[in-house]
C-alpha positions in Angstrom: 0.0 0.0 0.0 2.8 2.4 0.9 4.7 1.6 -2.2 1.6 2.3 -4.4 1.2 5.6 -2.5 4.9 6.5 -3.2 4.5 5.7 -6.9 1.4 8.0 -7.2 3.3 10.7 -5.4 6.3 10.3 -7.7 4.0 10.5 -10.8 2.2 13.5 -9.4 5.6 15.4 -8.6 6.9 14.6 -12.1 3.6 15.7 -13.7 3.8 18.9 -11.8 7.5 19.4 -12.8 6.5 19.0 -16.5 3.6 21.4 -16.1 6.1 24.0 -14.7 8.6 23.4 -17.5 10.5 26.3 -18.8 11.5 26.3 -22.5 14.1 28.7 -23.8 14.1 29.6 -27.4 15.6 32.1 -29.8 12.3 33.2 -31.4 8.6 32.7 -30.4 6.0 33.3 -33.2 2.4 33.6 -31.9 -0.3 33.2 -34.6 -1.9 30.7 -37.0 -2.2 32.4 -40.3 0.0 33.2 -43.4 2.1 35.7 -41.4 2.9 33.2 -38.7 3.7 30.5 -41.1 6.3 32.6 -43.0 7.8 34.0 -39.7 8.0 30.6 -37.9 9.4 28.7 -40.9 12.0 31.2 -41.9 13.3 31.9 -38.5 14.0 28.1 -38.1 15.6 27.9 -41.6 17.8 30.9 -40.7 19.3 28.6 -38.0 17.6 29.9 -34.8 15.6 27.6 -32.5 12.1 28.6 -33.1 8.7 27.9 -31.4 5.5 28.5 -33.4 2.5 28.8 -31.0 -0.8 28.3 -32.8 -3.2 28.5 -29.9 -5.8 26.8 -32.2 -5.7 23.1 -33.5 -4.8 24.1 -37.1 -3.5 26.9 -39.3 -6.0 29.2 -40.9 -4.8 30.5 -44.2 -5.8 33.5 -46.0 -6.1 33.6 -49.9 -2.8 34.0 -51.8 -3.7 33.1 -55.4 -3.3 36.7 -56.5 0.2 37.4 -55.2 3.6 37.2 -57.0 4.6 34.1 -55.2 8.2 33.5 -54.3 10.2 32.2 -51.4 8.4 30.1 -48.8 5.0 30.9 -50.3 6.0 29.4 -53.7 7.4 26.4 -51.8 4.3 26.0 -50.0 2.2 26.2 -53.2 4.4 23.7 -55.0 3.9 21.3 -51.9 0.2 21.8 -52.4 0.4 21.0 -56.2 2.2 17.8 -55.2 -0.3 17.0 -52.6 -3.0 17.3 -55.1 -1.1 15.5 -57.8 -0.7 18.7 -60.1 2.4 18.4 -62.1 2.3 21.9 -63.8 4.4 24.1 -61.5 2.5 27.1 -62.8 -1.1 25.8 -62.5 -3.4 27.4 -60.1 -4.0 25.3 -57.0 -6.9 25.5 -54.6 -5.6 25.9 -51.0 -8.3 24.1 -48.9 -7.8 23.9 -45.1 -7.5 20.2 -44.8 -4.8 19.7 -47.4 -3.0 22.8 -46.3 -2.6 21.6 -42.8 -1.4 18.2 -43.9 1.2 19.9 -46.1 2.2 22.2 -43.3 2.4 19.5 -40.7 4.7 17.3 -42.9 6.8 20.3 -43.9 7.1 21.6 -40.3 8.1 18.2 -39.0 11.1 18.3 -41.6 12.4 21.7 -40.7 15.2 21.7 -38.3 15.0 24.1 -35.2 11.2 24.4 -35.6 8.8 23.4 -32.9 5.0 23.8 -33.5 2.8 23.9 -30.4 -0.8 23.6 -31.2 -4.1 24.3 -29.4 -2.4 25.7 -26.2 -3.4 29.3 -25.2 -1.0 31.7 -23.5 -2.2 33.2 -20.4 0.4 35.9 -19.7 3.1 37.8 -21.6 5.6 40.0 -20.1 9.0 41.5 -20.8 12.2 40.2 -19.1 14.7 42.9 -19.9 14.9 43.0 -23.7 13.5 39.4 -23.9 10.2 37.9 -23.0 8.3 35.3 -20.6 5.2 33.8 -22.0 3.2 31.7 -19.6 1.1 29.0 -21.3 -2.3 27.7 -20.0 -0.8 24.3 -19.4 1.7 25.8 -16.8 4.8 25.7 -19.2 6.8 28.9 -19.6 8.5 29.9 -22.9 11.3 32.4 -22.7 12.1 33.7 -26.2 14.9 36.2 -27.0 12.6 37.6 -29.6 8.8 37.7 -30.0 7.1 37.8 -33.3 3.4 39.0 -33.0 1.5 37.5 -35.8 -1.7 37.2 -33.7 -4.9 38.1 -35.5 -7.0 38.6 -32.4 -5.3 41.8 -31.0 -5.0 40.1 -27.6 -1.1 40.1 -27.8 -1.1 43.8 -28.4 -3.5 44.2 -25.3 -1.3 42.1 -23.1 1.8 44.0 -23.8 0.1 47.4 -23.9 0.8 48.2 -27.5 -1.4 50.4 -29.8 -3.4 48.7 -32.5 -1.3 47.9 -35.5 -1.4 50.3 -38.5 -4.0 49.5 -41.1 -1.3 48.6 -43.6 2.3 47.6 -43.7 2.7 47.0 -47.4 3.1 49.9 -49.8 3.2 50.5 -53.5 6.7 50.4 -55.0 7.7 54.0 -55.9 10.8 55.7 -57.1 9.7 59.1 -55.7 12.3 58.6 -52.9 14.9 55.9 -52.0 12.9 53.9 -49.5 12.4 51.0 -52.0 16.1 50.1 -51.1 14.8 49.0 -47.6 12.4 46.4 -49.0 12.5 43.0 -47.4 9.5 41.5 -49.2 7.4 42.1 -52.3 4.5 40.8 -54.4 1.5 41.0 -51.9 -1.6 41.5 -54.0 -4.1 44.2 -53.0 -6.8 45.7 -55.0 -5.5 44.0 -58.1 -2.0 45.5 -57.7 1.1 43.3 -57.0 3.7 45.9 -57.3 4.0 46.2 -53.5 6.9 46.1 -51.1 7.4 45.8 -47.4 10.0 48.0 -45.7 12.0 46.5 -42.8 11.3 49.3 -40.4 7.6 48.7 -40.8 8.1 45.5 -38.9 9.5 47.2 -35.9 8.1 49.6 -33.3 10.1 52.5 -31.9 11.2 51.7 -28.3 10.1 48.1 -28.5 13.3 45.9 -28.7 13.1 42.4 -29.8 9.5 42.6 -30.9 8.6 42.0 -34.5 5.0 43.0 -35.5 2.9 41.7 -38.4 -0.4 43.1 -39.4 -3.2 40.6 -39.6 -5.1 42.8 -42.1 -2.6 42.0 -44.8 -1.8 38.2 -44.0 1.1 37.1 -46.2 3.6 34.3 -46.1 6.1 36.7 -47.7 5.7 39.4 -44.9 6.0 36.6 -42.3 9.2 35.4 -44.0 10.7 38.9 -43.7 9.7 39.1 -40.0 11.3 35.6 -39.4 14.5 36.6 -40.9 14.5 39.9 -38.9 13.7 38.2 -35.6 16.3 35.4 -36.3 19.1 38.0 -36.9 18.5 39.4 -33.5 18.5 36.1 -31.8 21.4 34.7 -33.8 23.7 37.6 -33.1 22.4 38.1 -29.5 21.5 41.8 -30.4 18.6 44.1 -30.5 16.1 44.3 -33.3 16.9 48.1 -33.6 20.4 47.1 -34.6 19.2 44.8 -37.3 21.6 44.8 -40.4 19.3 45.4 -43.4 21.8 44.1 -46.0 22.4 40.8 -44.1 18.7 40.3 -43.8 17.9 41.1 -47.3 20.7 38.7 -48.5 19.3 36.0 -46.3 15.8 36.4 -47.7 17.0 36.4 -51.3 19.1 33.4 -50.6 15.8 31.8 -49.6 14.3 32.8 -53.0 12.2 35.6 -51.7 11.7 38.4 -54.0 12.3 41.8 -52.4 11.4 43.7 -55.6 8.1 42.8 -57.2 9.1 42.3 -60.8 6.2 40.5 -62.3 8.1 39.6 -65.4 11.2 38.1 -63.7 10.0 35.0 -61.6 12.3 33.2 -59.2 12.8 30.4 -61.5 14.6 32.8 -64.0 18.3 32.0 -64.2 19.2 35.7 -63.6 16.6 36.3 -61.0 19.0 36.8 -58.0 21.2 39.3 -60.0 18.2 41.3 -61.1 16.8 41.3 -57.5 20.0 42.6 -56.1 20.5 45.2 -58.8 16.8 46.2 -58.5 17.6 47.4 -55.0 20.2 49.8 -56.4 17.8 51.5 -58.5 20.2 51.4 -61.5 17.3 50.0 -63.6 13.9 51.0 -62.4 10.8 49.0 -63.1 8.0 50.1 -65.3 5.0 50.6 -63.1 1.6 50.5 -64.7 -1.9 49.5 -63.3 -0.2 48.4 -60.0 2.1 46.0 -61.8 6.0 46.4 -61.8 7.9 45.1 -64.7 11.6 45.0 -65.1 11.5 44.5 -68.8 14.7 42.4 -68.9 15.0 42.2 -72.7 14.7 45.9 -73.3 17.9 47.9 -74.3 19.7 50.0 -71.7 19.8 53.7 -72.3 22.3 56.2 -70.8 19.5 58.4 -69.5 18.2 55.8 -67.2 21.5 54.6 -65.5 23.8 57.6 -65.6 22.7 59.4 -62.4 22.1 56.3 -60.2 25.4 54.7 -61.2 27.2 57.9 -60.6 25.6 58.3 -57.1 27.2 54.9 -56.1 30.7 55.2 -57.6 32.8 58.4 -58.0 34.9 57.0 -60.9 31.7 56.5 -62.9 31.3 60.2 -63.2 34.6 60.4 -65.3 33.4 57.5 -67.5 30.0 59.0 -68.2 31.7 62.3 -69.0 33.7 60.6 -71.8 31.0 58.3 -73.2 28.7 60.2 -75.6 26.5 57.4 -77.1 22.8 57.4 -76.2 22.7 53.6 -75.4 25.1 51.0 -73.7 26.7 48.5 -75.9 28.1 45.3 -74.3 31.5 46.8 -74.9 30.6 49.9 -73.1 29.2 48.0 -70.1 32.5 46.1 -69.8 34.4 49.4 -70.2 32.4 50.9 -67.4 32.8 48.0 -64.9 36.7 47.7 -65.8 37.2 51.4 -65.1 35.1 51.7 -62.0 36.3 48.2 -60.7 39.9 48.6 -61.6 39.9 45.4 -63.8 41.8 44.5 -66.8 39.7 45.1 -69.9 41.2 42.2 -71.9 40.9 39.7 -69.1 37.4 40.8 -68.3 36.3 40.5 -71.9 37.5 37.0 -72.1 36.1 35.9 -68.8 32.7 37.3 -69.7 32.8 35.6 -73.2 33.5 32.2 -71.6 30.5 32.7 -69.0 28.1 34.1 -71.5 25.9 31.2 -72.1 27.2 28.5 -69.6 27.7 30.8 -66.6 25.1 33.5 -67.1 22.7 31.4 -69.2 22.1 34.3 -71.7 20.2 33.3 -74.8 21.8 36.1 -76.9 25.1 36.1 -78.7 28.2 37.8 -77.2 28.8 40.8 -79.3 30.6 43.8 -78.0 28.9 46.2 -80.5 25.3 45.1 -79.8 23.3 47.2 -77.4 23.1 45.4 -73.9 19.7 44.3 -72.6 18.6 45.3 -69.1 19.1 41.6 -68.2 22.7 41.6 -69.3 23.4 44.9 -67.7 22.0 43.7 -64.4 24.0 40.5 -64.4 27.3 42.2 -65.4 27.0 45.1 -63.0 26.0 42.8 -60.2 29.0 40.5 -60.7 31.7 43.0 -61.4 30.7 46.1 -59.3 28.3 44.5 -56.8 26.2 47.6 -55.9 24.4 45.7 -53.2 27.3 46.0 -50.8 27.3 49.7 -50.9 26.0 51.1 -47.6 22.8 53.2 -47.3 21.2 55.2 -44.6 17.7 54.8 -43.1 16.2 56.7 -45.9 17.9 54.6 -48.6 20.4 57.3 -49.5 23.9 56.1 -50.5 26.7 56.6 -48.0 30.1 57.1 -49.4 
């Protein structure tokens, strides 16, 4: 009898200890929609221990069929096509809740660093220095370094005394200023327009360290992916979100195939997509924006008028080159002359190197001809490789720092 009572006592103690368990993690994402999916998965993929707290039994996805899908959203849609037996990677796919949750369950189980907690409510959220303590209804406590608020109910905002989120985080791509250079996601469709971008500072709140906020009015896996990379940066480097390195985060997102510029005519499957994305952030070649759609026009010729001032703003030596070059358009030879002068490279060696890479390395379908007018695609690839404007520092307004 005494032994039985002892066993019952031990079980009760162990159960109580389990209930009082403290879980430390780099990032905690609260939510169960598109925003939460993107944030949770990207944070884990960026190498940070991540918990995705649903509070409900399943994910509840918003429509995404009008978006310019890239990154994790495109990966999810391709997994949905496979689940439904659709072989055409460009065919529309109906995202029903049952199939979507099967796909997300299987996908989530395969992602290292990701733990998904379902159907458990949080009961208290409070700060612990720059970090957080989140008490769950089952008695466990999660202690994340960074909190991503992807909650659609507004209850997290209330719990930590934050004002209601702004009505919108996404905005139309515009070249009226240089803020487009701060973009960390693109392609969310609203009102028939897909030429929209999300700036990194719109994910952060002044004075609220290690808190990344998403707006449930505009549910988007792309926005969540940007939030996840931002949160992961702070957790990985043990720093504050206010000290986030924009360039590192943009590079991380592009490496995970997320378009940060909404070029509708250059999908992520394009062999030159990455170079065009990186150059797009410089503004050397600006998109044509019409009816809410942004097009890069990769096969159009390059003119001096469109590139002269932005290139000069990045490189002092480019001013000398443009003073000497009098033609209205840029030939392939002129592009190589520009990169050689600005980048201090040997013209002969560079021409031979580019010629060898033209079709096998760059995957160009055109012929290598120094006298032919360069296309925007060719210009983007060559400038990206030989001058790498992406690494040039910019300030918080997107202005070049030299």
